[in-house]
Every structure is written in C-alpha cells, then in structure tokens.
C-alpha positions in Angstrom: -32.2 -45.6 -31.0 -32.4 -49.0 -29.4 -29.5 -50.6 -27.5 -27.8 -53.6 -29.1 -28.6 -57.0 -27.7 -25.8 -58.7 -25.7 -25.4 -62.3 -24.5 -23.6 -63.3 -21.3 -22.3 -66.7 -20.4 -20.3 -67.8 -17.3 -20.2 -67.8 -13.6 -18.5 -65.6 -11.0 -18.0 -66.1 -7.3 -17.7 -63.1 -5.1 -16.4 -63.4 -1.5 -18.0 -60.9 0.9 -17.6 -60.4 4.6 -21.1 -61.9 4.9 -20.4 -65.0 2.8 -20.0 -65.9 -0.9 -22.3 -64.6 -3.7 -22.6 -66.4 -7.0 -23.4 -64.6 -10.3 -24.4 -66.8 -13.1 -25.0 -65.5 -16.7 -26.9 -67.2 -19.4 -28.1 -65.6 -22.6 -29.6 -62.2 -22.0 -29.8 -62.5 -18.2 -27.8 -63.0 -15.2 -28.8 -64.0 -11.7 -27.1 -63.0 -8.4 -27.6 -65.8 -5.8 -27.4 -65.0 -2.1 -27.1 -67.5 0.7 -30.1 -66.2 2.6 -32.2 -63.1 3.3 -29.8 -61.8 6.0 -26.9 -61.8 3.5 -29.1 -60.0 0.9 -29.8 -57.2 3.3 -26.3 -56.9 4.6 -24.6 -56.9 1.2 -27.3 -54.6 -0.2 -26.6 -52.0 2.4 -22.9 -52.2 1.7 -23.5 -51.7 -2.1 -25.5 -48.5 -1.5 -22.6 -46.5 -0.2 -19.0 -45.6 -1.2 -17.0 -46.7 -4.2 -18.5 -50.2 -4.3 -22.0 -48.6 -4.6 -20.9 -46.4 -7.5 -19.3 -49.4 -9.3 -22.3 -51.6 -8.8 -24.7 -48.9 -10.1 -22.4 -48.4 -13.1 -22.4 -52.2 -13.9 -26.1 -52.6 -13.5 -26.8 -49.5 -15.6 -24.5 -51.0 -18.4 -26.5 -54.3 -18.2 -29.8 -52.4 -18.5 -28.5 -50.5 -21.6 -27.5 -53.8 -23.2 -30.9 -55.4 -22.4 -29.4 -57.9 -20.0 -31.9 -58.6 -17.2 -30.7 -59.0 -13.7 -32.5 -61.2 -11.1 -31.8 -61.6 -7.4 -32.2 -65.2 -6.1 -32.2 -66.9 -2.7 -32.1 -70.7 -3.1 -34.6 -71.6 -5.8 -36.7 -68.5 -5.5 -36.2 -65.3 -7.5 -36.8 -62.6 -4.9 -36.1 -59.4 -6.9 -35.4 -57.8 -10.3 -33.1 -54.9 -11.1 -34.9 -52.4 -13.3 -34.3 -49.0 -14.8 -37.2 -46.5 -14.8 -37.9 -44.7 -18.1 -34.2 -44.4 -19.1 -32.9 -43.2 -15.8 -29.2 -44.1 -15.2 -29.7 -45.3 -11.6 -31.2 -48.8 -11.5 -33.7 -49.8 -8.8 -34.3 -53.2 -7.1 -37.9 -54.3 -7.2 -38.4 -57.0 -4.6 -40.9 -59.8 -5.0 -42.3 -59.7 -1.4 -44.2 -63.0 -1.5 -41.1 -64.9 -2.7 -39.0 -63.0 -0.2 -41.4 -63.9 2.6 -41.4 -67.5 1.5 -37.6 -67.6 1.5 -37.6 -66.3 5.1 -40.4 -68.6 6.4 -39.5 -71.7 4.4 -35.8 -71.5 5.2 -35.1 -71.6 1.4 -31.4 -70.8 1.6 -28.4 -72.0 -0.4 -26.3 -74.7 1.4 -22.5 -74.7 1.0 
C-alpha cells in the first residue's frame, strides 16, 4: 500500500546555539538551509543524540512516509538529501560531497 501524497507550504526559522536555520516547504519538498558548513556539522552532531535526535528522526521518517523530500542547503547549493533505505524507519543523510566541497572552498554561505 502506498503512502498518500502530502503538500507542504510555509517557512520556519529555528534558533540554535550555532545560529539560525531556515526550513522552507514548497509542494512535496522542504529544504533546511544552514548558514555554513560549520553550522551543518555542529547542528548535525546535536541532532544525533538525546531527545532532539529522537524527535528529528521521527519528523524525518514521517516526511518520508508522506513522500515529502527533504534537502539540506548551504547558500545556493544543495549539499545533501535525507533518504530512507528500503522502508527502514531511520532516515539517513546522503551528502553531495562535490557541492559540500564547493560550499567550503567557494565560501558559499548565507549572509544575515
């Protein structure tokens, strides 16, 4: 049985100790925009542990079940996708290393 399609629309700002993160939803996708690579790494390590980690995995799993794609962005570059492997509950981040390297070298960061 296939999951029903779901549309998302809107914007959410999240304040973290490492700076703000923007989540923008349009249609069947949403993008999480980080200020720079350092923020992506620091926030990512925080999400892997504790209650915040459990909540983020639950939200990302729910998005996968509703066929909402999740992309990670730094500036204008998409540097990763959140994917679920063969129906497993725990989503994984697949980084786009060339775009990630270009964001580091090119200084492609979001300016406040």
